[in-house]
Structures are given as C-alpha cells and as structure tokens.
C-alpha angles and dihedrals in degrees: 000000000000117000120268114259109196143161126229122220107204134027105219136114095294096047088062091067089063092043092053094047089052092048093050095043107038088156089063105030144031124182102210100177139010122200115219125150096194107093096208092051088046091057094046091050091050091050099038100039104021093231133140112253127203128185103234149355094271091060088048089052086063090058098044093137091064097065132047090199140347126238111217113214103170137134117273094250095060101028099086095053094043093049090050091052095047087050091050090052089054099248122148104238134207103193131195107235118277133220125224128164108220143025092252091057092048091049091052090047093048094049091043092067108096095209115011090186092071093054127082126166131235096233096157105170096092088049095062112113097248094050090047090052093050091049088052090056091050093048090051089063093233095132094036123225110356114227102159136047128174113190129187100165114095139017128259115322092012093058088042091054091054092049090053092047096049094043092044092229120152120186096331116144123242145182116246133202115184143174137191127197140151132241128187118253138167105261110252136196123302135187087302098044132250123356116255092251143008115276137161112239131181109254111210113221127192119196123181139171118212115199111198094173106271094006128076132200124191116197119193128166143149131209094239096051101092095066106011121117091206101048112069130191120250135198127185121177123178132193131169093264101039147324143244115230110187099298100345122094118203117184144138127268084189131344092280100034112076120187131193127194138162135235112239131195119232119204144086144272098064124122107328097356112119099197123100116282101267141138119230096182148297124270135190129186091351098309133104112245093174137017124191106251093212100050115238108340123169091244137126118242088257092054093047091053089048091052090048088058090053091047092050089048089053091052091045092055088047090055105278131133128291111258106181111007131196086252093057092046089052092050093052091047089049095052089048091053089048092053086053091049091050087051093050097044095041088220136096114271128202122220123222136201118272134191095271091061095056 
C-alpha cells in the first residue's frame, strides 16, 4: 500500500507526536501541510520540520489534492468547531479525542458532524504494544471469558476506552459508583521536566466501578501518574481460566495444571546492546503476542501507537474498516461524564442509550 499523505491542523505539543512519526517513518507517512495561524509558529514549523504551512482550513481546502486526510491537534475548546468545519469542507478527519462535560453537549457535538463516516479518532492507548499484547492473550482464549478489568493507565475517556476494549463491551449500559479524593505526594516532573524544588502537592485520584451486568470494570487514576517516577501504571484482567496482571499471565493447561509466564519485550538499545532503542515485539511462552507494524523505528510506545492510528486512518480512507469511530468516541466521553456525575452526587448512576448508540 502507498504511504499516507496527510495534513495536520495545529502545531502544539501533541502535533509533534505525528510529525516525529512521519520523520522516523518516511516510507509510511508524509506530512504535506500544517495549518497554523500564528506566524511565528508557522516559521518555526517550516524551519524545524520542512513542511508547508497554511493559515487556515479555507486555505487548506484550496490544496485538497495534497492531503488524503487531516489530523486535528487542537485544544478542547476549539476542537469541536474546527472539526465541524473540516467535515463541512468534505475532508476525511482523524481527530484527537475531545472533552465535553455532559451528555447534552456530546449529543450536540455528534449531530453537528455533517458526515460521521468521514471521521475517526486518534484514541491510541489500546494500540500501545503492551495493551495489544494483552488483547492477543485474551483473543487466544488462554484466560477464558473475561469478566473483570482493572485499569490504572490513563485519565478519563482514555481509561474508559481501555476498559471497554478489555471487557469487550460496546454500547451496553452500566451502573457506576465513583469517588474522588486527594493524597499528598512529592511533586514530580511534567512536560517541561522536574520542578525547581521539592514540594508536597495534593494528588487528585479518581476511582470508579462500572457494572455492565456480569462484567465489571474498575477505573483508577491519579493526576500525577503520567510523568511521576513514584506512581506506576497497573492492569489486571481476569477471566474464568486465568488472569493477566501487568506483564504476567497466569492460566490453566488443564484444570489441575496452572502455568505462569511473563510477557517480554524484544528489541535493542538496552544494557550492552549497541543498536537503536527500539521495540521489535512482545513474546510470551515462545510465541509472538505483538509485532511492531513498522519494523524497528526509533519511536516510543506512545509514538508507535500514534503512528498506528495514522496508518489505520490511511487504510480506512482507502476502503478499510473503521477503527475508532465518532460513535465510540462519544460513548467513552459519555461514560467519563457519568463517572464525574457519580463522584459529584455521591450516589450510583445508571447510563442510558443515546443517539450515537443506535
């Protein structure tokens, strides 16, 4: 298949993930145009990344033949309006996930998209290598029918999307109980690095239990977790024949023969390895659970997942399958909103079906 040629709308921190993926994988991707209205940022983009920069979507529409689709990397407050405009102009759009605060706002957003079939979302968490490896274990049947997933990996709708993936629930309704509390912690690094001095801050934690009727999801996340060196991620997935705890798989060969093995990363650039720091794949018990779809690029797990969303969008535009639709994005946003509602009320809340689920 030919490489994906796309444009990017926005030039912030998140847009650079897509630019890095294209730079590292020129045989797969080419960023032909970036839309950025700030003249200083536009000059920096041209100089740093060697891309053509245009000031707005109207200018991009005049160069439509130069892009297969556009990637929207904008702040949540402007994303809905810009996505609507790109849709109105007839572009295929791969959008960064959005953030809305109630079901009515999600409904309005959903109905505002002129052609939902031309929109997909860059929800990348499930495409990270470790999550793909765990899902391969589930699909193999080794741990049986999964009825419980506990996720402490991503905030809000990101964590919810993983719960739905691991539990294999679509748009089913559920009952939610949720709590929020704060704990003291030494402030850790952020996007810009470590703070100037040590200080204790209050780390806000959100904890929720989602009952899908025979399947249970537990969401658990703290604000410091993304960059903190003293708050790790956790994943526990349980089926009737075994479980996956982070990178450990426990299951049954037969009813009286339990086996346990670990998922191990295969790559280079670690310890005495002189090769580039790359991940080739993930194995367990002598089998590949995950193979890097791009070979051996010098990219982080997050960047590989971001690149995978772009490649899947390219395939979708060329007639392939939907991979994370507007409807799925709305559902994850809605469940996130309902978790917040349960926190605020202090009582259990029940979800209901909406127009995007029909």
